[in-house]
C-alpha positions as CSV (number, residue, x, y, z in Angstrom):
1,M,11.6,-4.1,-60.0
2,N,8.0,-2.3,-59.3
3,K,6.9,-6.1,-58.9
4,H,9.5,-6.7,-56.0
5,I,8.9,-3.1,-54.1
6,Y,4.8,-4.1,-54.3
7,T,5.8,-7.4,-52.7
8,I,7.8,-5.8,-49.9
9,I,5.2,-3.5,-49.3
10,A,2.7,-6.1,-48.8
11,L,4.9,-8.0,-46.3
12,L,5.7,-5.0,-44.3
13,S,1.7,-4.3,-44.2
14,I,0.8,-7.8,-42.7
15,C,3.4,-7.7,-40.4
16,A,2.4,-4.2,-39.0
17,G,-1.2,-5.6,-39.2
18,A,0.0,-8.7,-36.8
19,A,1.8,-6.7,-34.4
20,G,-1.1,-4.2,-33.8
21,F,-3.5,-7.5,-33.5
22,Y,-1.5,-8.8,-31.1
23,L,-0.8,-5.7,-29.0
24,I,-4.8,-5.1,-29.2
25,N,-5.4,-8.7,-27.4
26,K,-2.7,-7.9,-25.0
27,T,-4.5,-4.8,-23.9
28,K,-7.6,-6.6,-23.7
29,Q,-6.3,-9.4,-21.6
30,L,-4.5,-6.9,-19.2
31,S,-7.9,-5.7,-17.4
32,L,-7.6,-2.3,-15.7
33,P,-8.4,-2.2,-11.8
34,E,-12.0,-1.5,-11.0
35,Y,-12.2,-0.4,-7.1
36,A,-8.7,1.2,-6.6
37,L,-7.3,4.6,-6.8
38,H,-4.9,3.3,-9.9
39,Y,-2.1,5.6,-10.9
40,Q,-0.8,5.2,-14.2
41,Q,2.5,6.7,-13.3
42,A,3.4,5.5,-10.4
43,R,4.2,8.2,-7.8
44,P,7.6,8.2,-6.3
45,I,8.4,8.4,-2.3
46,S,10.7,10.8,-0.9
47,A,13.8,9.2,1.2
48,F,12.9,8.1,4.2
49,T,14.5,5.9,7.1
50,L,11.6,4.5,9.8
51,T,12.7,1.8,12.3
52,D,10.9,-1.9,12.4
53,E,9.8,-4.1,15.2
54,L,13.1,-5.7,15.4
55,G,14.9,-2.9,15.8
56,Q,16.3,-3.1,12.4
57,P,16.4,0.4,10.0
58,F,13.7,0.1,7.1
59,N,13.8,2.3,4.2
60,N,13.2,2.8,0.5
61,E,15.9,0.0,-0.1
62,Q,13.8,-2.6,1.6
63,L,10.4,-1.8,-0.8
64,Q,12.5,-2.8,-3.7
65,D,11.5,-5.8,-5.6
66,K,8.8,-6.1,-3.5
67,W,5.2,-5.3,-3.6
68,S,4.1,-4.0,-0.4
69,L,0.4,-2.7,1.4
70,V,1.0,-0.3,3.5
71,F,-1.2,0.5,6.5
72,F,-1.3,3.7,9.0
73,G,-2.6,2.7,12.4
74,Y,-1.6,2.0,16.0
75,T,-1.7,-0.6,18.9
76,S,-4.3,1.0,20.7
77,C,-6.7,1.4,18.0
78,P,-10.1,0.0,19.2
79,D,-11.5,-1.3,16.2
80,V,-10.0,-0.1,12.5
81,C,-6.5,-1.3,12.9
82,P,-7.2,-4.9,14.5
83,T,-10.1,-5.2,12.0
84,T,-8.2,-4.3,8.8
85,L,-5.0,-6.4,10.1
86,Q,-7.2,-9.5,10.8
87,N,-8.6,-9.0,7.1
88,L,-5.4,-8.8,5.9
89,N,-4.0,-12.1,7.4
90,F,-7.0,-13.7,6.2
91,I,-5.8,-12.8,2.8
92,Y,-2.4,-13.0,3.3
93,E,-2.0,-16.5,1.2
94,D,-4.0,-15.6,-1.7
95,L,-1.9,-12.2,-1.5
96,T,1.3,-14.0,-1.7
97,N,-0.4,-16.9,-4.4
98,I,-0.5,-13.6,-6.6
99,A,2.5,-12.2,-6.0
100,S,5.1,-14.5,-4.0
101,N,7.2,-11.2,-3.2
102,S,4.1,-9.7,-1.2
103,Q,4.4,-7.6,2.2
104,V,2.2,-6.1,4.4
105,L,3.5,-3.1,6.4
106,L,1.9,-1.3,9.7
107,V,3.4,2.2,10.2
108,S,2.6,3.2,14.0
109,V,1.0,6.9,14.6
110,D,1.3,6.4,18.2
111,P,5.2,6.7,18.4
112,K,4.6,7.7,22.0
113,R,3.0,4.5,23.4
114,D,4.1,2.0,20.3
115,S,7.4,0.7,21.7
116,R,9.7,-1.3,19.7
117,E,8.7,-4.2,21.7
118,K,5.0,-3.4,21.8
119,L,5.0,-3.6,18.1
120,E,6.3,-6.4,17.6
121,Q,4.0,-8.6,20.0
122,Y,1.6,-6.3,18.5
123,I,1.9,-7.4,15.0
124,G,3.0,-11.1,15.5
125,Y,-0.5,-11.6,17.1
126,F,-2.3,-10.9,13.7
127,N,0.6,-12.9,11.4
128,P,4.5,-12.9,12.1
129,N,5.1,-12.5,8.3
130,F,3.8,-8.9,8.6
131,K,6.1,-5.7,9.5
132,A,5.4,-2.7,12.3
133,L,7.3,0.1,11.5
134,R,7.9,3.1,13.8
135,A,9.4,6.9,13.9
136,E,9.0,10.1,15.6
137,H,6.6,12.5,14.4
138,D,9.3,14.8,12.7
139,V,9.8,11.7,10.4
140,L,6.3,10.3,10.4
141,F,4.5,12.8,9.7
142,P,6.7,14.1,6.1
143,F,6.4,10.0,5.0
144,S,2.8,10.2,6.2
145,R,1.8,12.8,3.7
146,N,4.0,11.4,0.6
147,L,1.6,8.4,0.9
148,G,-1.3,10.4,1.2
149,L,-2.4,8.8,4.4
150,M,-3.2,11.2,7.1
151,Y,-3.6,11.3,10.4
152,A,-3.7,13.8,13.6
153,I,-3.8,13.5,17.4
154,T,-7.1,14.2,19.5
155,S,-6.9,14.8,23.0
156,K,-8.4,17.6,25.5
157,E,-5.0,19.5,25.1
158,A,-3.8,18.5,22.1
159,S,-5.5,20.1,18.5
160,K,-6.4,17.9,15.6
161,D,-4.0,20.2,13.3
162,K,-0.9,18.9,15.7
163,V,0.9,15.7,15.6
164,E,2.7,16.4,19.2
165,V,1.2,15.1,22.8
166,P,2.0,16.9,26.1
167,A,4.0,15.1,28.1
168,G,2.3,12.6,30.8
169,D,-0.6,12.6,28.6
170,E,-2.0,9.3,28.2
171,D,-5.6,10.4,27.2
172,Y,-5.6,10.2,23.5
173,W,-6.5,8.9,20.3
174,V,-5.4,9.2,16.7
175,D,-7.7,9.8,13.9
176,H,-5.9,8.0,10.9
177,S,-6.9,6.7,7.5
178,A,-8.2,3.1,6.8
179,S,-7.0,3.4,3.7
180,L,-4.0,1.0,2.1
181,V,-1.4,1.8,-0.3
182,L,-0.1,-0.4,-2.5
183,I,4.2,0.4,-3.2
184,N,5.4,-1.8,-6.6
185,P,8.6,-3.3,-6.9
186,A,10.3,0.1,-7.9
187,G,9.6,1.4,-4.6
188,K,6.8,3.6,-6.0
189,I,3.1,4.2,-4.7
190,A,1.1,2.1,-7.4
191,A,-2.5,2.4,-5.8
192,I,-4.6,3.3,-3.2
193,F,-7.3,1.1,-1.7
194,R,-10.1,3.2,0.1
195,P,-12.3,1.7,2.9
196,E,-15.9,1.2,2.6
197,Q,-18.0,3.7,4.5
198,V,-21.0,1.9,6.1
199,V,-23.3,3.7,8.8
200,G,-22.9,1.8,11.9
201,D,-20.0,-0.4,10.5
202,V,-15.9,0.0,10.7
203,P,-14.6,1.4,8.0
204,S,-13.3,-1.6,5.8
205,I,-11.5,-2.7,2.6
206,D,-13.7,-5.6,1.2
207,N,-11.5,-8.4,0.6
208,E,-12.3,-9.8,-2.6
209,K,-12.2,-6.4,-4.3
210,L,-8.8,-5.6,-2.8
211,L,-7.5,-9.2,-4.4
212,S,-9.1,-9.0,-7.7
213,D,-7.6,-5.5,-8.1
214,Y,-4.3,-6.9,-6.5
215,Q,-4.0,-9.1,-9.2
216,K,-5.0,-6.8,-12.2
217,I,-2.5,-4.3,-11.1
218,V,0.4,-7.1,-10.5
219,A,-0.4,-8.0,-13.8
220,L,0.3,-4.6,-15.3
221,Y,3.2,-4.3,-13.8
222,P,6.3,-4.9,-16.8
């Protein structure tokens, strides 16, 4: 009787050791991202509704089952926005090779000047597969805070702690983050890619580093 018990215990020990070895090897194979701010527990996104460049509503449902790279910008932006969108266009095929359900979203921080039609023309210039979204500030500002991508309007009459522009004032620009937010297929924030700051250069995210971490983060998703 004791002999059978010892045999069972030995078999269980072997199985447990094999399972542990498998898990250790699997963990080693799944490398963690090196450059992005990666959240081990993805952050939820509050309910929102924006409008896309085709005039269709865009809300939390459109984030489901997709890997979304979200960028804040505006069509009058002289440097960061076109640079970022151009760089994303260069690597878009690589992104879709890593995850075929990848999408790139530009969210306008200038609803006063960025009409739906203007956004459609602007985003189509960089890549027809990209989407552009807009909303008035009462919707946009809470959404930006939720994603951690802040913006502020700067003009002669508007201080940086406000998001409203006086009627008729077209002489302003918008300070905004140059980071990219990565949203996972569950519609939650998985990571933030921050730009590299080099004196004299436009802040930008290194494409090779982005792709490297993008692949690692996608691989970590169950």
